[in-house]
N, C-alpha and C positions, 0 to 999 in steps of 0.2 A: 716393406711389405711386398709379398709376391705379386708379380704383374698379373697373373691370371686370377688371383683372389680379387684384385681390384677390378679387372675387366669383366669377370663373370659373376663371382659370388656376391660382391658388394652391390651391384645394381639389382641383381635378382632379389636379394634379401631386403634391401632398402625399399624397393617397390612393393614387395609382398607385405612387409610390416606396415608401411605407410598407408597402403590401401585399406588395411584393416582399421587403422586409426581414422581414416576418412569416413568409413562406414559408422564407426562408433561415435565420433564427435560431430560429424556434419551430415549424417544420414537424413535426419528430419528437415534440416535447412535446405539441403540440395536434393529434394525428392522429385524424381521425374514421374509425373502422373500421366497415365495413358490418355490419348485422345484419338480422334478418328484418323490422324495422320501418323500415329505411332505403330511400330511393329511389335510392341510388347503389350501385355495385358495387366501386369502387376506393377504397382508403384515401386520404383527402385531408386536408390541413391545414385546420384551422378557426381562427377568431380574427381573420379579416380585417376584421371589423367594427371592431376597435380602430383600424385604419388609416383606415377611413371616418370614424369619430367624431373622430379626431385631425385629419383634413383639415378637418372642419367647425369644430372648436374653434380651430385655428390661424388659419383664415381669418376667423372672426367676431371673434376678439381683435385680429387685425391690422386688420380693417375698423373696429373700434371705436377703435383707437389713431389711425387716420387720419380719424376722425370721419365715416365713411361709414355707420356703423350706430350707433344710439343705445344707451344703457345698459340700458334696460328688458329687452330679450330676453336679455341676459346673465344676468339673475336668473330670469326665468320659463322660459327654454328651456335655456340653456347649462349652468347649474349642475346642475339635476336630470338632464338628458339625459347630461351628461358623467359624473356620478356613477353613473348606471345602466349606462353602458358599462363602468365599472370593476367593478360588480357582475357584469355579464355575463362579463367575462374571468375573474373569480374562479370563476364557475360553470363556465366551460369548463375551467378548470384543476382545480377541487376538487369539482365536482358538489355544490353547496350544497343544504342542506335546503330543501324547498318552502316551509316556514313562514318561513324567513329571507328567501327571495326575495320572497314576497308582502308581508311586512311592509315591506321596503325599497321595493317598488314603490308601496305605498300612501303611505309617507312622502314619497318624492320627487315623486309625483304631487300630493300635498297642498301641498308647497313651491311647485311650479310654479303650482298653482291659486291659492295665496295671493297670489303676486306679480301674476298676471293680474287677480285681484279688486281689487288695490290701485290699478289704473289704470282700473277699470271705472266707467262712469257710472250703473250700476244702483244702486238704493237698497240699504242694508244688509239689510233684510228679504228683498228679492228675491234677493240673493246667497246668503243663508242657505238660502233655499228650494231653489235649484237646485244648491247646492254638492255635496250627496250624490250625486245622479244623474250630475252631470258628473264627479266623482271616480271613480265606478264605471266610467264610460265610458273615462276615461283609462287606468285600470288594465287594463280589458278590451282596449283598443287595444294596449297594451304587450304583453300576452300573446298576442293573436291574431296579431300580426305575427311573433312567435316561432313560433307554430304553422304559419304560412303560408310560412316559410322552409325549404322542403323539397326544391325542385328547382333546378337551375342557372338563375341569372339572375333568378328571379322576384321576390325581395324587393328587389333593386337596381333592376330595371326598373320595378317598381311605384312605388318612390320617385321615380325619374326622371319617369315619366309623370304621376304625381299632382302633383309639384312644377311641372313645365312647364305642365300644364293649369291649375293653380290660379294660376300667375303670369299667364297670359293672362286668366283671369277677374278677378283683382285689377286688372289693367290696364284691362280693359273697363269695370269698375264703379268705377274711380278709387278703389279701396280702399287700405288701409294700405301705403304704399310700402316701409316698413321690413320688413314681412312678406315682400314680394316678394323683397327681398334675401336673406332667410333661405332662402327656397325655392330661389333660384338656387344658393346655396352648398351646400345639401344635395344638389341634383341633380348638381352638378359633382363633388362628392366621391363620390357613388354611382357616377357614370360612371367615375371613376378605379379604383374597386374592381371594377367590372363587367368590365374588361379581363381580370382574372384569374379570373372566375367564369362567363363565358358566351362562346360556347356550350359549350365544354368547361371544366370547373371544375378549376383548379389550386389554388384556395383557396376555402374556405367562409366565409361571414359569421360564423357562430357566434352565441352569445347576446349577445356584446358589441355586434354590429351590429344584430341584429333588435330587441333591447330598446331600443337607442338610437333607431332609426327609429320603433319603435312608440310610445314615450313622446313623441318629438318631434311625431309626427303627432297624437297625442292632445292635446297641449298646444296645437298650432297650431289644431286644431279648436275647442278650448275658447276660445282667444283670439278666434276669429272670432265668438263670441256677442256681443262688444262691437260688431261691425259690423252685426249684425242677423240675423234668421232665414233670409233668403234666401242669404246667404253661408255660414252654418252648413250649410244644406241642400246647397249645392254641395260642401262638404267631405265630407259623409256620402255623397253620390252618388259622388264620385270614389274614395272608399275602399270603395265598395260590394262589389266582388269579394271583398276580404279579409273585410269585416264579415259578409257573407252566408254565405260558405263556412265560415268558422270558427264562426259562431254556429249555423248549421243543423247542422253536423257534431257540435258539442258537445252540442246539444240532443238529437239523435237518439241519440247514445251514452249520454246520461244516462237518457232514458226507456226505452231498451232494456236498462238495467242493465249496460252495459259499463263497463270501467275507464276512464272518460272522461278522467281526469287523466294516464293513461299515454301514452307515445309510440305512434303508430300511423301508418298510411298510408291513411286512408280519406277524406281531404278530396277535394273535387271535383277540384282541380287534380292531385292524385296519381292519381286514377282516370283522368283524361284522359291523363296521361303514360304510365300503364300500358297503356291501351287502344291508344294510337297509338305506343307504344314509343319515345317521344321527349320528353325534357325541353324541347328547343328548340321543338317544335310547341306543347306545352302553354303555355309561357311566352309565345310570340308570339301565340297565340290569345287569351290573357287581355289582352295589350296591345291587341289589335284591339278587344276588348270595351270597354276603357277609352276608346279614341280614337274609335270609331265609334258607340258606344251611350251610354256614361255621360257623356262630355264634352259632347256637344250638349245633353243634358238638364240637366247642371249649369249650362251657360251660360244656358239658358232659365229655370232657377230663380233664378240670381244676378241676372239682368236683369229679373226679375219678369214674364216672359212666361208662366210657369207658376206656379200656386200651389205653395208649397213642399211641402205635403203631397201634392198630386197628382204633382209631379215625383218625389218619393221613392218613391211607389207604382209609378209607371211604370218607374222605374229598377230597382227591386228585384224585381218580379214575375218577369221572365225569369231573373234570377239564382237565385231560389228554385226555379224550374222546372228549371233545369240541375242544381242540387244534387240534386233529387229524381230526375231522369232518370239521373244517374250514381251513384245510391244512396250519396250521401255519408253517412259515419258507419257504413255497413254493412260489416262485415268479410267477407272472402271466404268464411269458414267459418260465417258467422252463420246461425242457423236462420231468421232473418227474411227471408233473401234469396229 
């Protein structure tokens, strides 16, 4: 079977068709009903992320069977991300205890990190030194992607834009071709789901999809450490909107003694959607930031035209400013407003 049929058409069509089946067979069981912390007004089925995840899993296994993709990513990406998608669908169905969710996230992140480390050229002491912060980053990426999945199209378009931009960066820098194939598959599967989620949402991603994408991007970022600091920086820059918005919002809610672990709608992207009364505007505005601001800086960092620390600062300062301008983390009724 043609490599590009497997990498592009198979995940796109699998996700597109499976998403429709989720709506048909599980729509009533997985109905997301609006509440005062929701950004939507109409009851909408969730759980579409399982279709997205299956699109990726089916395509990577098919690509592996035709020897287009090597074995290593099956261990460090497919197994932990596939299992966390199952955890997510269980959470969608049964509302799992937060302790169970976090324990499984740490376990699956550690599994992925172990397999990444097994193919690393870093010495054992160096791997031990960086293991804890990298593990925390992966778990945080898994959760923040879940936090940022709150308006139509955002999580899927973020996945598509990050994957496409990082594909170009991997090509420019002649980096790991196998990772490029993974990114193409994730982007194509996200596109298949996006048809049902944007601009009007007939289906939500749910925890199964947001946890799957979050863990996948966390592991892909961790794997890029093997390629060097400049490629790692490119990943951190391209994920910047999600990293800054979620981190700033959580930090603000924590220091102002709000129930930071509870659902809310005080992220920057939610404030933008509320101000302009449009999910579509907010999502497309964030994509514009990715493509016109973060992507050029990520290229400059990856090609070593900018020092990686300088590039990260330049990329993040406007994002922090936007979070502050839109009062991210501040509830409408907050006395701090």
